[in-house]
mmCIF file as Biopython writes it, N, C-alpha, C and O atoms, coordinates in Angstrom:
data_model
#
loop_
_atom_site.group_PDB
_atom_site.id
_atom_site.type_symbol
_atom_site.label_atom_id
_atom_site.label_alt_id
_atom_site.label_comp_id
_atom_site.label_asym_id
_atom_site.label_entity_id
_atom_site.label_seq_id
_atom_site.pdbx_PDB_ins_code
_atom_site.Cartn_x
_atom_site.Cartn_y
_atom_site.Cartn_z
_atom_site.occupancy
_atom_site.B_iso_or_equiv
_atom_site.auth_seq_id
_atom_site.auth_asym_id
_atom_site.pdbx_PDB_model_num
ATOM 1   N N  . UNK A ? 1  ? 0.841  -1.175 0.000  1.0 0.0 1  A 1 
ATOM 2   C CA . UNK A ? 1  ? 0.000  0.000  0.000  1.0 0.0 1  A 1 
ATOM 3   C C  . UNK A ? 1  ? 0.890  1.243  0.000  1.0 0.0 1  A 1 
ATOM 4   O O  . UNK A ? 1  ? 1.747  1.386  0.872  1.0 0.0 1  A 1 
ATOM 5   N N  . UNK A ? 2  ? 0.703  2.119  -0.939 1.0 0.0 2  A 1 
ATOM 6   C CA . UNK A ? 2  ? 1.494  3.333  -1.046 1.0 0.0 2  A 1 
ATOM 7   C C  . UNK A ? 2  ? 0.667  4.519  -0.567 1.0 0.0 2  A 1 
ATOM 8   O O  . UNK A ? 2  ? -0.492 4.681  -0.950 1.0 0.0 2  A 1 
ATOM 9   N N  . UNK A ? 3  ? 1.273  5.334  0.263  1.0 0.0 3  A 1 
ATOM 10  C CA . UNK A ? 3  ? 0.601  6.523  0.778  1.0 0.0 3  A 1 
ATOM 11  C C  . UNK A ? 3  ? 1.272  7.740  0.164  1.0 0.0 3  A 1 
ATOM 12  O O  . UNK A ? 3  ? 2.483  7.923  0.293  1.0 0.0 3  A 1 
ATOM 13  N N  . UNK A ? 4  ? 0.489  8.561  -0.496 1.0 0.0 4  A 1 
ATOM 14  C CA . UNK A ? 4  ? 1.031  9.782  -1.090 1.0 0.0 4  A 1 
ATOM 15  C C  . UNK A ? 4  ? 0.584  10.973 -0.254 1.0 0.0 4  A 1 
ATOM 16  O O  . UNK A ? 4  ? -0.501 10.980 0.327  1.0 0.0 4  A 1 
ATOM 17  N N  . UNK A ? 5  ? 1.434  11.959 -0.210 1.0 0.0 5  A 1 
ATOM 18  C CA . UNK A ? 5  ? 1.141  13.123 0.615  1.0 0.0 5  A 1 
ATOM 19  C C  . UNK A ? 5  ? 1.687  14.378 -0.051 1.0 0.0 5  A 1 
ATOM 20  O O  . UNK A ? 5  ? 2.649  14.323 -0.816 1.0 0.0 5  A 1 
ATOM 21  N N  . UNK A ? 6  ? 1.064  15.495 0.248  1.0 0.0 6  A 1 
ATOM 22  C CA . UNK A ? 6  ? 1.581  16.775 -0.230 1.0 0.0 6  A 1 
ATOM 23  C C  . UNK A ? 6  ? 2.899  17.112 0.465  1.0 0.0 6  A 1 
ATOM 24  O O  . UNK A ? 6  ? 3.635  17.991 0.016  1.0 0.0 6  A 1 
ATOM 25  N N  . UNK A ? 7  ? 3.191  16.415 1.553  1.0 0.0 7  A 1 
ATOM 26  C CA . UNK A ? 7  ? 4.379  16.701 2.347  1.0 0.0 7  A 1 
ATOM 27  C C  . UNK A ? 7  ? 5.483  15.683 2.108  1.0 0.0 7  A 1 
ATOM 28  O O  . UNK A ? 7  ? 6.424  15.611 2.899  1.0 0.0 7  A 1 
ATOM 29  N N  . UNK A ? 8  ? 5.399  14.906 1.057  1.0 0.0 8  A 1 
ATOM 30  C CA . UNK A ? 8  ? 6.402  13.886 0.771  1.0 0.0 8  A 1 
ATOM 31  C C  . UNK A ? 8  ? 7.772  14.535 0.609  1.0 0.0 8  A 1 
ATOM 32  O O  . UNK A ? 8  ? 7.914  15.568 -0.044 1.0 0.0 8  A 1 
ATOM 33  N N  . UNK A ? 9  ? 8.773  13.909 1.216  1.0 0.0 9  A 1 
ATOM 34  C CA . UNK A ? 9  ? 10.142 14.402 1.149  1.0 0.0 9  A 1 
ATOM 35  C C  . UNK A ? 9  ? 10.986 13.313 0.493  1.0 0.0 9  A 1 
ATOM 36  O O  . UNK A ? 9  ? 10.932 12.155 0.906  1.0 0.0 9  A 1 
ATOM 37  N N  . UNK A ? 10 ? 11.755 13.671 -0.515 1.0 0.0 10 A 1 
ATOM 38  C CA . UNK A ? 10 ? 12.617 12.665 -1.141 1.0 0.0 10 A 1 
ATOM 39  C C  . UNK A ? 10 ? 13.588 12.066 -0.121 1.0 0.0 10 A 1 
ATOM 40  O O  . UNK A ? 10 ? 14.108 12.773 0.742  1.0 0.0 10 A 1 
ATOM 41  N N  . UNK A ? 11 ? 13.821 10.775 -0.228 1.0 0.0 11 A 1 
ATOM 42  C CA . UNK A ? 11 ? 14.698 10.095 0.726  1.0 0.0 11 A 1 
ATOM 43  C C  . UNK A ? 11 ? 16.095 10.700 0.770  1.0 0.0 11 A 1 
ATOM 44  O O  . UNK A ? 11 ? 16.708 10.755 1.836  1.0 0.0 11 A 1 
ATOM 45  N N  . UNK A ? 12 ? 16.601 11.149 -0.359 1.0 0.0 12 A 1 
ATOM 46  C CA . UNK A ? 12 ? 17.941 11.758 -0.360 1.0 0.0 12 A 1 
ATOM 47  C C  . UNK A ? 12 ? 17.961 13.020 0.506  1.0 0.0 12 A 1 
ATOM 48  O O  . UNK A ? 12 ? 18.956 13.294 1.176  1.0 0.0 12 A 1 
ATOM 49  N N  . UNK A ? 13 ? 16.879 13.783 0.497  1.0 0.0 13 A 1 
ATOM 50  C CA . UNK A ? 13 ? 16.803 14.991 1.322  1.0 0.0 13 A 1 
ATOM 51  C C  . UNK A ? 13 ? 16.737 14.622 2.798  1.0 0.0 13 A 1 
ATOM 52  O O  . UNK A ? 13 ? 17.359 15.285 3.629  1.0 0.0 13 A 1 
ATOM 53  N N  . UNK A ? 14 ? 15.995 13.578 3.131  1.0 0.0 14 A 1 
ATOM 54  C CA . UNK A ? 14 ? 15.935 13.120 4.522  1.0 0.0 14 A 1 
ATOM 55  C C  . UNK A ? 14 ? 17.305 12.667 5.004  1.0 0.0 14 A 1 
ATOM 56  O O  . UNK A ? 14 ? 17.732 13.014 6.106  1.0 0.0 14 A 1 
ATOM 57  N N  . UNK A ? 15 ? 17.985 11.895 4.177  1.0 0.0 15 A 1 
ATOM 58  C CA . UNK A ? 15 ? 19.310 11.406 4.540  1.0 0.0 15 A 1 
ATOM 59  C C  . UNK A ? 15 ? 20.288 12.567 4.712  1.0 0.0 15 A 1 
ATOM 60  O O  . UNK A ? 15 ? 21.081 12.572 5.653  1.0 0.0 15 A 1 
ATOM 61  N N  . UNK A ? 16 ? 20.238 13.534 3.826  1.0 0.0 16 A 1 
ATOM 62  C CA . UNK A ? 16 ? 21.131 14.687 3.920  1.0 0.0 16 A 1 
ATOM 63  C C  . UNK A ? 16 ? 20.862 15.465 5.215  1.0 0.0 16 A 1 
ATOM 64  O O  . UNK A ? 16 ? 21.797 15.899 5.888  1.0 0.0 16 A 1 
ATOM 65  N N  . UNK A ? 17 ? 19.599 15.636 5.553  1.0 0.0 17 A 1 
ATOM 66  C CA . UNK A ? 17 ? 19.254 16.335 6.794  1.0 0.0 17 A 1 
ATOM 67  C C  . UNK A ? 17 ? 19.727 15.585 8.022  1.0 0.0 17 A 1 
ATOM 68  O O  . UNK A ? 17 ? 20.236 16.182 8.970  1.0 0.0 17 A 1 
ATOM 69  N N  . UNK A ? 18 ? 19.557 14.273 8.000  1.0 0.0 18 A 1 
ATOM 70  C CA . UNK A ? 18 ? 20.002 13.450 9.136  1.0 0.0 18 A 1 
ATOM 71  C C  . UNK A ? 18 ? 21.517 13.505 9.280  1.0 0.0 18 A 1 
ATOM 72  O O  . UNK A ? 18 ? 22.039 13.554 10.394 1.0 0.0 18 A 1 
ATOM 73  N N  . UNK A ? 19 ? 22.211 13.497 8.169  1.0 0.0 19 A 1 
ATOM 74  C CA . UNK A ? 19 ? 23.681 13.568 8.228  1.0 0.0 19 A 1 
ATOM 75  C C  . UNK A ? 19 ? 24.146 14.902 8.787  1.0 0.0 19 A 1 
ATOM 76  O O  . UNK A ? 19 ? 25.121 14.956 9.537  1.0 0.0 19 A 1 
ATOM 77  N N  . UNK A ? 20 ? 23.454 15.983 8.428  1.0 0.0 20 A 1 
ATOM 78  C CA . UNK A ? 20 ? 23.821 17.308 8.958  1.0 0.0 20 A 1 
ATOM 79  C C  . UNK A ? 20 ? 23.630 17.364 10.471 1.0 0.0 20 A 1 
ATOM 80  O O  . UNK A ? 20 ? 24.368 18.056 11.172 1.0 0.0 20 A 1 
ATOM 81  N N  . UNK A ? 21 ? 22.650 16.641 10.961 1.0 0.0 21 A 1 
ATOM 82  C CA . UNK A ? 21 ? 22.318 16.700 12.392 1.0 0.0 21 A 1 
ATOM 83  C C  . UNK A ? 21 ? 22.842 15.499 13.177 1.0 0.0 21 A 1 
ATOM 84  O O  . UNK A ? 21 ? 22.510 15.336 14.351 1.0 0.0 21 A 1 
ATOM 85  N N  . UNK A ? 22 ? 23.654 14.661 12.542 1.0 0.0 22 A 1 
ATOM 86  C CA . UNK A ? 22 ? 24.103 13.424 13.166 1.0 0.0 22 A 1 
ATOM 87  C C  . UNK A ? 22 ? 24.772 13.652 14.522 1.0 0.0 22 A 1 
ATOM 88  O O  . UNK A ? 22 ? 24.454 12.960 15.490 1.0 0.0 22 A 1 
ATOM 89  N N  . UNK A ? 23 ? 25.677 14.594 14.601 1.0 0.0 23 A 1 
ATOM 90  C CA . UNK A ? 23 ? 26.394 14.836 15.850 1.0 0.0 23 A 1 
ATOM 91  C C  . UNK A ? 23 ? 25.433 15.230 16.974 1.0 0.0 23 A 1 
ATOM 92  O O  . UNK A ? 23 ? 25.531 14.715 18.088 1.0 0.0 23 A 1 
ATOM 93  N N  . UNK A ? 24 ? 24.513 16.137 16.679 1.0 0.0 24 A 1 
ATOM 94  C CA . UNK A ? 24 ? 23.546 16.576 17.692 1.0 0.0 24 A 1 
ATOM 95  C C  . UNK A ? 24 ? 22.614 15.437 18.086 1.0 0.0 24 A 1 
ATOM 96  O O  . UNK A ? 24 ? 22.270 15.299 19.260 1.0 0.0 24 A 1 
ATOM 97  N N  . UNK A ? 25 ? 22.201 14.622 17.122 1.0 0.0 25 A 1 
ATOM 98  C CA . UNK A ? 25 ? 21.314 13.495 17.420 1.0 0.0 25 A 1 
ATOM 99  C C  . UNK A ? 25 ? 22.012 12.461 18.303 1.0 0.0 25 A 1 
ATOM 100 O O  . UNK A ? 25 ? 21.407 11.921 19.229 1.0 0.0 25 A 1 
ATOM 101 N N  . UNK A ? 26 ? 23.274 12.191 18.017 1.0 0.0 26 A 1 
ATOM 102 C CA . UNK A ? 26 ? 24.026 11.245 18.848 1.0 0.0 26 A 1 
ATOM 103 C C  . UNK A ? 26 ? 24.208 11.786 20.265 1.0 0.0 26 A 1 
ATOM 104 O O  . UNK A ? 26 ? 24.090 11.045 21.240 1.0 0.0 26 A 1 
ATOM 105 N N  . UNK A ? 27 ? 24.496 13.075 20.370 1.0 0.0 27 A 1 
ATOM 106 C CA . UNK A ? 27 ? 24.673 13.688 21.693 1.0 0.0 27 A 1 
ATOM 107 C C  . UNK A ? 27 ? 23.377 13.599 22.507 1.0 0.0 27 A 1 
ATOM 108 O O  . UNK A ? 27 ? 23.400 13.237 23.683 1.0 0.0 27 A 1 
ATOM 109 N N  . UNK A ? 28 ? 22.264 13.926 21.879 1.0 0.0 28 A 1 
ATOM 110 C CA . UNK A ? 28 ? 20.970 13.841 22.563 1.0 0.0 28 A 1 
ATOM 111 C C  . UNK A ? 28 ? 20.672 12.403 22.980 1.0 0.0 28 A 1 
ATOM 112 O O  . UNK A ? 28 ? 20.199 12.168 24.091 1.0 0.0 28 A 1 
ATOM 113 N N  . UNK A ? 29 ? 20.942 11.454 22.110 1.0 0.0 29 A 1 
ATOM 114 C CA . UNK A ? 29 ? 20.703 10.041 22.440 1.0 0.0 29 A 1 
ATOM 115 C C  . UNK A ? 29 ? 21.543 9.624  23.636 1.0 0.0 29 A 1 
ATOM 116 O O  . UNK A ? 29 ? 21.049 8.927  24.522 1.0 0.0 29 A 1 
ATOM 117 N N  . UNK A ? 30 ? 22.802 10.037 23.676 1.0 0.0 30 A 1 
ATOM 118 C CA . UNK A ? 30 ? 23.666 9.718  24.816 1.0 0.0 30 A 1 
ATOM 119 C C  . UNK A ? 30 ? 23.112 10.313 26.109 1.0 0.0 30 A 1 
ATOM 120 O O  . UNK A ? 30 ? 23.124 9.655  27.149 1.0 0.0 30 A 1 
ATOM 121 N N  . UNK A ? 31 ? 22.630 11.546 26.050 1.0 0.0 31 A 1 
ATOM 122 C CA . UNK A ? 31 ? 22.066 12.189 27.238 1.0 0.0 31 A 1 
ATOM 123 C C  . UNK A ? 31 ? 20.820 11.445 27.722 1.0 0.0 31 A 1 
ATOM 124 O O  . UNK A ? 31 ? 20.649 11.232 28.922 1.0 0.0 31 A 1 
ATOM 125 N N  . UNK A ? 32 ? 19.955 11.050 26.791 1.0 0.0 32 A 1 
ATOM 126 C CA . UNK A ? 32 ? 18.729 10.352 27.172 1.0 0.0 32 A 1 
ATOM 127 C C  . UNK A ? 32 ? 19.028 8.988  27.777 1.0 0.0 32 A 1 
ATOM 128 O O  . UNK A ? 32 ? 18.384 8.583  28.744 1.0 0.0 32 A 1 
ATOM 129 N N  . UNK A ? 33 ? 19.993 8.284  27.217 1.0 0.0 33 A 1 
ATOM 130 C CA . UNK A ? 33 ? 20.346 6.960  27.732 1.0 0.0 33 A 1 
ATOM 131 C C  . UNK A ? 33 ? 20.971 7.075  29.119 1.0 0.0 33 A 1 
ATOM 132 O O  . UNK A ? 33 ? 20.726 6.237  29.987 1.0 0.0 33 A 1 
ATOM 133 N N  . UNK A ? 34 ? 21.774 8.110  29.322 1.0 0.0 34 A 1 
ATOM 134 C CA . UNK A ? 34 ? 22.478 8.266  30.594 1.0 0.0 34 A 1 
ATOM 135 C C  . UNK A ? 34 ? 21.594 8.846  31.703 1.0 0.0 34 A 1 
ATOM 136 O O  . UNK A ? 34 ? 21.953 8.764  32.878 1.0 0.0 34 A 1 
ATOM 137 N N  . UNK A ? 35 ? 20.459 9.421  31.353 1.0 0.0 35 A 1 
ATOM 138 C CA . UNK A ? 35 ? 19.595 10.050 32.354 1.0 0.0 35 A 1 
ATOM 139 C C  . UNK A ? 35 ? 18.996 8.997  33.278 1.0 0.0 35 A 1 
ATOM 140 O O  . UNK A ? 35 ? 18.444 7.993  32.828 1.0 0.0 35 A 1 
ATOM 141 N N  . UNK A ? 36 ? 19.116 9.241  34.550 1.0 0.0 36 A 1 
ATOM 142 C CA . UNK A ? 36 ? 18.512 8.349  35.527 1.0 0.0 36 A 1 
ATOM 143 C C  . UNK A ? 36 ? 17.154 8.911  35.888 1.0 0.0 36 A 1 
ATOM 144 O O  . UNK A ? 36 ? 17.033 10.088 36.227 1.0 0.0 36 A 1 
ATOM 145 N N  . UNK A ? 37 ? 16.138 8.079  35.817 1.0 0.0 37 A 1 
ATOM 146 C CA . UNK A ? 37 ? 14.799 8.561  36.138 1.0 0.0 37 A 1 
ATOM 147 C C  . UNK A ? 37 ? 13.997 7.470  36.836 1.0 0.0 37 A 1 
ATOM 148 O O  . UNK A ? 37 ? 13.064 6.908  36.263 1.0 0.0 37 A 1 
ATOM 149 N N  . UNK A ? 38 ? 14.367 7.179  38.073 1.0 0.0 38 A 1 
ATOM 150 C CA . UNK A ? 38 ? 13.567 6.205  38.815 1.0 0.0 38 A 1 
ATOM 151 C C  . UNK A ? 38 ? 12.132 6.713  38.934 1.0 0.0 38 A 1 
ATOM 152 O O  . UNK A ? 38 ? 11.907 7.883  39.245 1.0 0.0 38 A 1 
ATOM 153 N N  . UNK A ? 39 ? 11.194 5.861  38.694 1.0 0.0 39 A 1 
ATOM 154 C CA . UNK A ? 39 ? 9.805  6.301  38.639 1.0 0.0 39 A 1 
ATOM 155 C C  . UNK A ? 39 ? 9.261  6.826  39.974 1.0 0.0 39 A 1 
ATOM 156 O O  . UNK A ? 39 ? 8.221  7.483  40.008 1.0 0.0 39 A 1 
ATOM 157 N N  . UNK A ? 40 ? 9.961  6.538  41.058 1.0 0.0 40 A 1 
ATOM 158 C CA . UNK A ? 40 ? 9.496  7.039  42.346 1.0 0.0 40 A 1 
ATOM 159 C C  . UNK A ? 40 ? 10.174 8.354  42.756 1.0 0.0 40 A 1 
ATOM 160 O O  . UNK A ? 40 ? 9.924  8.873  43.844 1.0 0.0 40 A 1 
ATOM 161 N N  . UNK A ? 41 ? 11.040 8.891  41.871 1.0 0.0 41 A 1 
ATOM 162 C CA . UNK A ? 41 ? 11.718 10.145 42.163 1.0 0.0 41 A 1 
ATOM 163 C C  . UNK A ? 41 ? 11.201 11.251 41.257 1.0 0.0 41 A 1 
ATOM 164 O O  . UNK A ? 41 ? 11.663 11.370 40.122 1.0 0.0 41 A 1 
ATOM 165 N N  . UNK A ? 42 ? 10.265 12.059 41.717 1.0 0.0 42 A 1 
ATOM 166 C CA . UNK A ? 42 ? 9.631  13.084 40.868 1.0 0.0 42 A 1 
ATOM 167 C C  . UNK A ? 42 ? 10.652 14.022 40.239 1.0 0.0 42 A 1 
ATOM 168 O O  . UNK A ? 42 ? 10.556 14.322 39.048 1.0 0.0 42 A 1 
ATOM 169 N N  . UNK A ? 43 ? 11.619 14.487 41.005 1.0 0.0 43 A 1 
ATOM 170 C CA . UNK A ? 43 ? 12.608 15.420 40.459 1.0 0.0 43 A 1 
ATOM 171 C C  . UNK A ? 43 ? 13.412 14.763 39.343 1.0 0.0 43 A 1 
ATOM 172 O O  . UNK A ? 43 ? 13.706 15.409 38.338 1.0 0.0 43 A 1 
ATOM 173 N N  . UNK A ? 44 ? 13.770 13.500 39.502 1.0 0.0 44 A 1 
ATOM 174 C CA . UNK A ? 44 ? 14.535 12.794 38.470 1.0 0.0 44 A 1 
ATOM 175 C C  . UNK A ? 44 ? 13.687 12.582 37.221 1.0 0.0 44 A 1 
ATOM 176 O O  . UNK A ? 44 ? 14.184 12.723 36.104 1.0 0.0 44 A 1 
ATOM 177 N N  . UNK A ? 45 ? 12.439 12.252 37.399 1.0 0.0 45 A 1 
ATOM 178 C CA . UNK A ? 45 ? 11.537 12.049 36.253 1.0 0.0 45 A 1 
ATOM 179 C C  . UNK A ? 45 ? 11.331 13.379 35.526 1.0 0.0 45 A 1 
ATOM 180 O O  . UNK A ? 45 ? 11.352 13.424 34.296 1.0 0.0 45 A 1 
ATOM 181 N N  . UNK A ? 46 ? 11.133 14.454 36.277 1.0 0.0 46 A 1 
ATOM 182 C CA . UNK A ? 46 ? 10.923 15.763 35.666 1.0 0.0 46 A 1 
ATOM 183 C C  . UNK A ? 46 ? 12.152 16.224 34.880 1.0 0.0 46 A 1 
ATOM 184 O O  . UNK A ? 46 ? 12.019 16.890 33.853 1.0 0.0 46 A 1 
ATOM 185 N N  . UNK A ? 47 ? 13.338 15.873 35.358 1.0 0.0 47 A 1 
ATOM 186 C CA . UNK A ? 47 ? 14.577 16.276 34.671 1.0 0.0 47 A 1 
ATOM 187 C C  . UNK A ? 47 ? 14.674 15.584 33.348 1.0 0.0 47 A 1 
ATOM 188 O O  . UNK A ? 47 ? 15.643 15.787 32.616 1.0 0.0 47 A 1 
#
């Protein structure tokens, strides 16, 4: 099933955008993985 949209973005453009933001995306991923958020600690969850 193919879905067409007025907002379709060519895959090459998506890849180029992801490559431009690769460093920032990796940094954010590292921060999210390293964040401690025990569910019983409101301040940690909010952070």
